[in-house]
C-alpha positions as CSV (number, residue, x, y, z in Angstrom):
1,M,-19.0,-35.3,-33.3
2,L,-18.0,-34.7,-29.2
3,K,-17.6,-31.7,-27.4
4,V,-16.5,-31.8,-23.9
5,E,-17.5,-28.4,-21.9
6,K,-16.0,-27.4,-18.5
7,L,-16.3,-30.8,-17.2
8,N,-15.5,-31.6,-13.4
9,Q,-15.2,-34.7,-11.7
10,Y,-14.3,-35.9,-8.2
11,Y,-13.5,-39.1,-6.5
12,G,-14.5,-38.4,-2.7
13,Q,-12.7,-35.4,-1.6
14,S,-10.2,-35.4,-4.6
15,H,-10.8,-33.1,-7.8
16,T,-9.7,-35.2,-10.7
17,L,-11.0,-33.3,-13.8
18,W,-10.8,-29.5,-13.6
19,D,-13.1,-27.5,-16.1
20,L,-11.8,-29.8,-18.8
21,E,-12.6,-29.0,-22.3
22,L,-12.1,-31.1,-25.5
23,D,-13.3,-31.1,-29.0
24,V,-13.3,-34.2,-31.0
25,P,-14.0,-33.4,-34.8
26,E,-15.8,-35.6,-36.9
27,G,-14.2,-38.0,-39.3
28,Q,-10.6,-37.7,-37.4
29,C,-8.7,-39.6,-35.0
30,T,-8.0,-37.3,-31.7
31,C,-5.2,-38.7,-29.4
32,V,-5.4,-37.8,-25.7
33,M,-1.9,-37.9,-24.3
34,G,-0.3,-37.6,-20.8
35,R,1.4,-39.0,-18.2
36,N,0.0,-41.9,-15.9
37,G,-2.6,-40.6,-13.5
38,V,-3.5,-37.4,-15.0
39,G,-7.2,-38.4,-15.8
40,K,-7.4,-39.6,-19.3
41,T,-9.1,-42.8,-18.3
42,T,-11.5,-40.8,-15.9
43,L,-12.4,-38.7,-18.9
44,M,-13.2,-41.7,-21.0
45,K,-15.3,-43.2,-18.2
46,C,-17.1,-39.9,-17.9
47,I,-17.8,-39.9,-21.5
48,M,-19.2,-43.4,-21.3
49,G,-21.1,-42.9,-18.1
50,E,-19.0,-45.0,-15.9
51,E,-18.3,-42.1,-13.6
52,T,-20.3,-39.4,-12.4
53,V,-19.9,-35.8,-14.0
54,N,-20.2,-33.3,-11.1
55,N,-20.8,-30.4,-13.4
56,G,-20.0,-29.5,-17.0
57,R,-21.5,-30.8,-20.4
58,L,-21.1,-33.6,-22.7
59,L,-22.6,-32.9,-26.4
60,F,-22.4,-35.6,-28.8
61,N,-23.3,-34.9,-32.6
62,G,-24.0,-31.5,-32.1
63,D,-26.7,-31.1,-29.7
64,V,-27.3,-34.5,-27.8
65,E,-26.5,-33.9,-24.1
66,L,-25.0,-37.0,-22.8
67,T,-24.2,-35.9,-19.0
68,H,-27.0,-37.5,-17.3
69,R,-27.8,-40.5,-19.8
70,K,-27.4,-44.2,-18.9
71,V,-24.5,-46.2,-20.1
72,E,-26.4,-48.1,-22.4
73,D,-28.2,-45.0,-23.9
74,R,-24.9,-43.9,-25.0
75,S,-24.2,-46.9,-26.9
76,R,-27.5,-46.9,-28.8
77,L,-26.8,-43.3,-29.7
78,G,-23.7,-44.7,-31.6
79,I,-20.9,-44.5,-29.4
80,G,-18.4,-47.7,-29.2
81,Y,-16.2,-48.2,-26.4
82,V,-12.9,-50.3,-25.8
83,P,-11.6,-50.0,-22.1
84,Q,-8.3,-50.3,-20.9
85,G,-7.6,-54.0,-20.2
86,R,-10.0,-55.2,-23.0
87,Q,-12.7,-56.7,-20.8
88,I,-13.8,-59.8,-23.2
89,F,-15.6,-62.6,-21.7
90,P,-13.0,-65.3,-21.5
91,L,-15.2,-68.3,-21.1
92,L,-17.4,-67.5,-24.2
93,T,-16.5,-67.9,-27.8
94,V,-15.2,-65.2,-30.0
95,E,-18.6,-65.1,-31.7
96,E,-20.5,-65.2,-28.5
97,N,-18.3,-62.3,-27.3
98,L,-19.3,-60.3,-30.5
99,R,-22.9,-61.1,-30.1
100,T,-22.9,-59.4,-26.8
101,G,-22.3,-56.3,-28.7
102,L,-25.6,-56.7,-30.4
103,A,-27.6,-55.8,-27.6
104,A,-26.8,-52.4,-27.7
105,R,-27.7,-51.7,-31.3
106,S,-30.7,-49.3,-31.6
107,D,-32.0,-51.1,-34.6
108,G,-32.5,-54.8,-33.4
109,V,-30.3,-56.1,-35.8
110,K,-29.3,-59.8,-34.7
111,Q,-26.4,-60.7,-37.1
112,I,-22.7,-59.8,-36.6
113,P,-21.8,-57.4,-39.5
114,E,-19.3,-58.7,-42.1
115,R,-17.5,-55.8,-41.8
116,I,-16.1,-57.1,-38.4
117,Y,-14.6,-59.9,-40.0
118,E,-13.1,-58.2,-42.9
119,L,-11.1,-55.9,-40.7
120,F,-10.1,-58.5,-38.5
121,P,-9.9,-61.9,-40.5
122,V,-8.3,-63.7,-37.3
123,L,-11.8,-63.2,-35.4
124,K,-13.3,-65.3,-38.2
125,E,-10.7,-68.1,-38.3
126,M,-11.2,-68.3,-34.6
127,K,-14.9,-67.7,-33.8
128,N,-15.3,-71.1,-32.2
129,R,-12.3,-70.6,-30.0
130,R,-13.1,-69.2,-26.3
131,G,-12.0,-65.6,-25.8
132,G,-9.6,-66.7,-22.8
133,D,-7.6,-68.7,-25.3
134,L,-6.6,-65.8,-27.7
135,S,-3.2,-64.0,-27.3
136,G,-3.2,-60.5,-25.8
137,G,-3.3,-59.1,-29.4
138,Q,-6.2,-61.0,-30.5
139,Q,-8.2,-60.3,-27.6
140,Q,-7.7,-56.9,-28.2
141,Q,-9.0,-57.2,-31.9
142,L,-11.9,-58.9,-30.5
143,A,-12.6,-56.0,-28.0
144,I,-12.4,-53.7,-31.0
145,G,-14.7,-55.9,-32.9
146,R,-17.5,-56.0,-30.3
147,A,-17.2,-52.2,-30.1
148,L,-17.7,-52.2,-33.9
149,V,-20.7,-54.6,-33.9
150,I,-22.8,-51.4,-33.0
151,E,-21.7,-49.8,-36.1
152,P,-21.0,-46.8,-34.0
153,R,-20.2,-42.8,-35.3
154,L,-17.8,-42.7,-32.4
155,L,-15.0,-45.1,-31.3
156,I,-13.3,-44.5,-28.0
157,L,-10.1,-46.5,-27.5
158,D,-8.1,-46.5,-24.2
159,E,-4.7,-47.7,-24.9
160,P,-5.3,-50.1,-27.6
161,G,-1.5,-51.2,-28.0
162,E,-1.0,-51.6,-24.4
163,G,0.9,-54.9,-23.7
164,I,0.6,-56.4,-27.2
165,Q,2.9,-57.5,-29.8
166,P,4.2,-54.8,-32.3
167,N,2.5,-56.5,-35.4
168,I,-1.0,-56.1,-33.9
169,V,-0.5,-52.6,-32.8
170,T,0.4,-51.7,-36.4
171,Q,-2.8,-53.7,-37.7
172,I,-4.9,-51.8,-35.1
173,G,-3.5,-48.4,-36.3
174,E,-4.3,-49.4,-39.9
175,V,-7.7,-50.3,-38.9
176,I,-8.2,-47.1,-37.4
177,R,-7.3,-45.0,-40.8
178,R,-9.5,-47.6,-42.7
179,L,-12.7,-46.9,-40.5
180,I,-11.9,-43.3,-40.9
181,A,-11.3,-43.2,-44.4
182,E,-13.9,-45.8,-45.5
183,D,-16.7,-45.8,-42.8
184,G,-16.6,-42.0,-41.9
185,L,-15.8,-42.9,-38.3
186,T,-14.7,-40.7,-35.7
187,V,-12.1,-42.2,-33.3
188,L,-11.1,-40.7,-30.0
189,L,-7.9,-42.5,-28.6
190,V,-6.0,-42.5,-25.3
191,E,-2.4,-43.5,-26.1
192,Q,1.1,-42.9,-24.7
193,K,3.2,-44.1,-27.3
194,L,4.5,-41.3,-29.3
195,P,5.4,-43.1,-32.6
196,F,1.7,-44.5,-32.8
197,A,0.1,-41.1,-32.1
198,R,2.1,-39.4,-34.8
199,K,1.4,-42.0,-37.4
200,Y,-2.2,-42.6,-36.9
201,A,-3.8,-39.4,-35.1
202,D,-5.0,-36.4,-36.8
203,R,-5.2,-34.4,-33.8
204,F,-3.7,-34.5,-30.2
205,A,-5.0,-33.3,-26.7
206,I,-2.5,-33.3,-23.8
207,M,-3.7,-33.8,-20.0
208,D,-1.9,-33.0,-16.9
209,R,-3.2,-33.0,-13.6
210,G,-6.9,-33.3,-14.6
211,R,-6.6,-30.4,-17.1
212,R,-6.0,-30.0,-20.9
213,V,-2.8,-28.0,-21.2
214,A,-2.5,-28.3,-25.1
215,E,-4.1,-29.3,-28.3
216,G,-3.9,-29.2,-32.1
217,E,-3.1,-31.0,-35.2
218,I,-0.6,-33.8,-34.7
219,A,2.1,-31.9,-36.7
220,G,2.2,-29.4,-33.9
221,L,3.2,-31.8,-31.3
222,S,6.4,-30.3,-30.5
223,D,9.3,-31.4,-28.8
224,E,8.9,-28.8,-26.1
225,L,5.4,-29.9,-25.3
226,I,6.8,-33.5,-25.2
227,K,9.4,-32.6,-22.7
228,K,7.1,-30.4,-20.7
229,H,4.2,-32.8,-20.3
230,L,4.8,-36.5,-21.6
231,T,8.5,-37.5,-20.7
232,V,8.9,-39.0,-17.5
């Protein structure tokens, strides 16, 4: 579904991503892991076009080259993105927040898919409340719902469980598995919580100092790899 080839990225004179390669198979959840500051969020922003790629390639759905496409083009191709920190509109209602995602659809549909409310019933209950009045967990559900409004083929989630209550984290994990099983969605996840990754991801990729240093089936995430690359 997504293939990252020899990706290099710089912030000024600082080389942040080094010949990075990553495969995200269709219909699975791939979890990118690593300590703070190794380039995980930078990689997600490069995939979405929010950061400039200096060289390398991003291939989506086989042969669609993303590297020099605009951010809005990537959404219209079917890539949904939930950034770290959620970035909802606090003064808009839940329904208005969801409607902002409709502009990125390529088919011109103007109605919020009922699937969003099926996955997150709380959003239907609170659709007239302002986004800023929701709890952190509810805001995260809203951010994911907004990304799903475009009915994407690939959903990118940057630390969806950060700073929210455990029961909502569990709900998000279960929604990820439902989307894969029932909708055939592909998920690319950044997550540092090992129990969450082991329960809900199919594959892992570990980053260290801007490089991918290990990858494989989630069952292969060994104690040795965890100790070497993930423990603080």
